C-alpha positions in Angstrom: -22.5 -54.9 91.0 -19.9 -57.9 90.9 -19.9 -60.3 93.7 -16.4 -60.8 95.4 -15.5 -64.3 96.3 -12.6 -65.4 98.5 -12.4 -68.8 97.4 -12.2 -67.6 93.7 -10.1 -64.6 94.3 -7.7 -67.6 96.4 -7.6 -69.6 93.5 -6.8 -67.0 91.1 -4.1 -65.6 92.7 -2.5 -69.6 93.2 -2.6 -70.1 89.4 -0.8 -66.7 89.0 2.1 -67.6 91.4 2.1 -71.1 89.7 2.6 -68.9 86.3 5.2 -67.0 87.6 7.0 -69.6 89.0 6.8 -71.7 86.0 8.5 -68.4 84.0 10.7 -67.3 86.8 12.2 -70.7 87.6 14.7 -71.3 84.4 15.9 -67.7 84.9 16.5 -68.4 88.9 18.1 -71.6 87.7 20.8 -69.8 84.9 21.7 -67.1 87.3 22.6 -69.5 90.5 24.3 -71.6 87.6 26.3 -68.5 86.4 27.6 -68.4 90.2 29.2 -72.0 90.5 32.5 -73.6 88.9 32.3 -75.8 85.5 33.1 -78.4 87.8 30.4 -77.9 90.3 27.9 -77.9 87.7 28.9 -81.1 86.2 29.6 -83.3 89.2 26.1 -82.5 90.7 23.0 -84.3 89.4 21.1 -82.3 89.8 22.6 -79.0 89.9 22.7 -77.5 93.5 20.0 -74.9 93.5 22.3 -72.6 96.3 24.3 -70.0 94.8 28.4 -70.4 94.6 30.9 -68.0 95.0 31.9 -67.7 91.6 30.1 -65.0 90.5 32.2 -62.3 89.8 35.0 -64.7 87.8 32.2 -66.3 85.5 30.8 -62.9 84.6 34.4 -61.6 84.2 35.2 -64.5 81.9 32.4 -64.0 79.9 32.4 -60.6 79.3 36.2 -60.4 78.8 37.0 -63.7 77.8 40.0 -65.7 79.0 41.2 -69.8 79.6 38.5 -72.2 80.7 39.1 -74.9 83.5 39.8 -76.9 80.6 43.1 -75.0 79.1 40.6 -73.8 76.2 39.9 -70.0 75.1 36.7 -68.2 76.0 36.5 -65.5 73.5 34.8 -62.1 75.1 31.5 -61.2 74.5 31.5 -58.1 75.3 32.6 -57.2 71.9 29.3 -59.6 70.5 27.1 -57.9 72.9 28.0 -54.3 71.1 27.7 -55.7 67.8 24.2 -56.8 68.8 22.9 -53.5 70.6 24.3 -51.8 67.3 22.4 -54.1 64.8 19.3 -53.9 67.3 18.9 -50.2 67.4 19.9 -49.8 63.3 17.0 -52.5 62.7 14.5 -51.2 64.9 15.1 -47.3 63.8 15.6 -48.4 60.3 12.4 -50.4 60.1 10.2 -47.6 62.0 11.8 -44.8 59.7 11.1 -46.9 55.9 7.6 -47.8 57.6 6.5 -44.6 58.3 7.3 -42.7 55.2 6.0 -45.9 52.9 2.6 -45.7 55.0 2.7 -41.7 54.7 3.1 -42.1 50.8 0.8 -44.8 50.6 -1.8 -42.5 52.3 -1.1 -39.1 51.2 -0.1 -39.2 48.0 -1.8 -40.3 44.3 0.3 -42.2 42.5 -0.3 -44.8 39.6 -0.3 -48.5 40.7 -0.1 -47.0 44.5 -2.6 -49.9 45.6 -0.8 -52.5 43.8 2.7 -51.4 45.3 0.8 -51.7 48.8 -0.4 -55.2 48.3 3.3 -56.5 46.6 4.7 -55.1 50.2 1.9 -57.0 52.1 2.1 -60.7 50.2 5.9 -60.6 51.9 4.6 -61.4 55.1 2.9 -64.6 53.4 6.4 -65.8 52.5 8.1 -67.6 55.1 12.0 -66.6 56.2 13.1 -70.1 54.3 11.9 -68.6 51.0 13.4 -65.0 50.9 16.9 -65.9 52.5 18.5 -67.4 49.8 17.4 -64.9 47.3 19.0 -62.5 49.7 22.3 -63.9 50.9 22.5 -63.8 47.2 22.1 -60.3 47.0 24.4 -59.4 50.0 27.4 -61.8 48.7 27.1 -60.0 44.9 27.4 -56.8 46.9 30.4 -57.7 48.6 28.6 -57.1 52.1 29.6 -60.2 53.6 31.2 -59.6 56.9 30.1 -56.2 57.5 27.5 -54.3 59.7 26.0 -53.3 56.7 25.1 -57.0 55.5 23.6 -57.4 59.2 20.9 -55.1 58.8 20.2 -53.4 55.9 18.4 -56.8 54.4 16.1 -56.7 57.7 15.2 -53.3 57.7 12.3 -53.2 55.8 8.8 -54.4 57.2 5.6 -54.7 55.8 4.0 -55.0 59.2 4.7 -52.0 60.8 4.0 -50.4 57.4 0.6 -51.8 57.2 0.1 -50.8 61.0 1.2 -47.3 60.0 -0.6 -47.1 56.8 -3.9 -48.4 58.7 -3.5 -45.4 61.6 -2.6 -42.4 59.3 -6.2 -43.8 57.8 -7.8 -43.1 60.8 -6.6 -39.2 60.9 -9.2 -37.0 59.8 -9.3 -35.0 57.0 -10.2 -31.7 58.8 -6.3 -31.9 60.2 -5.1 -32.7 56.8 -7.1 -29.4 55.7 -5.7 -27.3 58.2 -2.4 -27.8 57.9 -2.5 -27.2 54.2 -4.4 -23.6 55.2 -1.7 -22.8 57.8 0.6 -23.1 54.5 2.4 -26.6 55.8 3.8 -28.7 53.4 3.8 -32.1 53.3 7.4 -32.8 55.2 6.3 -30.4 57.7 2.7 -32.3 58.2 4.7 -35.6 58.5 7.2 -34.2 60.9 4.8 -32.0 63.0 1.4 -33.5 63.0 1.8 -37.3 62.0 5.1 -38.0 63.9 3.6 -37.0 67.7 0.4 -38.6 67.2 2.2 -41.9 66.2 4.6 -41.3 69.3 2.8 -44.4 71.1 2.7 -46.6 67.7 6.2 -46.2 67.1 7.3 -46.7 71.0 5.5 -50.0 70.9 6.9 -51.0 67.5 10.5 -49.7 68.6 10.4 -52.4 71.6 9.4 -55.0 69.5 11.9 -54.8 66.6 14.7 -53.7 69.1 13.9 -57.5 70.7 13.7 -58.8 67.1 16.9 -57.7 66.2 18.9 -58.2 69.3 17.5 -62.0 68.8 18.6 -62.5 65.5 20.6 -65.6 65.0 19.7 -67.5 61.2 20.9 -64.1 59.1 23.9 -63.8 61.2 25.4 -67.3 61.0 24.5 -66.9 57.3 26.4 -63.6 56.4 29.1 -63.4 59.0 32.2 -66.0 59.4 34.4 -63.4 61.4 34.3 -63.6 65.2 34.5 -59.9 65.4 30.9 -59.8 63.5 29.4 -62.2 65.7 26.2 -60.9 67.8 25.4 -62.2 71.3 23.3 -65.3 70.3 25.9 -66.5 68.0 28.6 -66.2 70.7 26.0 -68.6 73.1 25.7 -71.0 70.7 29.4 -71.1 69.6 30.7 -71.5 73.3 28.0 -75.0 73.3 30.6 -77.3 71.8 30.0 -81.0 72.9 28.9 -82.9 75.7 28.7 -81.6 78.9 32.1 -82.2 80.4 33.6 -80.2 77.4 31.5 -76.7 78.4 32.2 -73.8 80.7 28.4 -74.1 81.8 29.0 -71.2 84.5 30.4 -68.9 81.4 27.6 -69.8 79.1 25.1 -69.1 81.9 26.8 -65.6 82.8 26.3 -64.9 79.1 22.8 -66.0 78.8 22.3 -63.6 81.4 24.4 -60.6 79.9 21.9 -61.3 76.8 18.7 -60.9 78.6 19.9 -57.5 80.4 19.4 -55.0 76.9 16.3 -56.4 76.1 14.5 -56.7 79.4 16.2 -53.1 80.2 14.4 -51.8 77.4 11.1 -53.2 77.8 10.9 -51.8 81.8 12.1 -48.3 80.4 9.4 -48.3 77.8 6.8 -50.5 79.1 4.3 -47.3 80.2 4.5 -46.2 76.3 4.5 -50.0 75.3 1.4 -50.3 77.0 -0.2 -47.6 75.6 0.8 -48.1 72.2 -1.0 -51.7 72.1 -4.1 -51.0 74.2 -5.2 -47.3 73.4 -7.7 -46.0 71.0 -6.9 -42.5 71.5 -3.1 -42.3 70.0 
């Protein structure tokens, strides 16, 4: 029996409250800044933490573009959010699909060099992005895929991590299940679709959340392969808005864009929270 001490419980709750406050404070400041005008943010030091009256105008300008208070053009971020959404979905679904198929091949098929092929894939985890990004850019440029949706997504769909995780999970599937499927006349594809995919549902959900956020937050690769503003993702859009000194930036629009950029990943996490946690911690998949 664990003894409950009120003082320890109070201290634990205080620590949790302080932790939540530290995490939430930047988000609150960003939200408040998006309700003020650029002049109000710049002229007050420190910035007022009282919400302003410019909320609708800030988000309208961020989504659909317009003229800033300084007369400069502000590009709309709605197309950028659409590009980020499509890219994140393509990367997440592509990574999971390729990883499932490759893990299935490594576990259930016997072919020469199977172990060598797997370890060649696994070794790519030890290579930093900076080592691989130069050759990858050269290939994409040679294929004429710069400033294309395929150029944004195809180089990022392979995942050694997801392949390794699915392979390890498939190895835990009892051999009796494989034999039962074979006796019932199920071929490899039927066994894959009707048995392995349902068993892997929670793992797929957890990886989808992780890979969606990974794809949504991409900055370095889109920076290299896109020069057309119509192909910019939302993260690049935020960076492009920050032009120089504080007085030259529309900070209210920048903060509104930052809030908009956080909404889709947060929505995915909230909608799939149950599956995400289950896929990470459950032993019975």
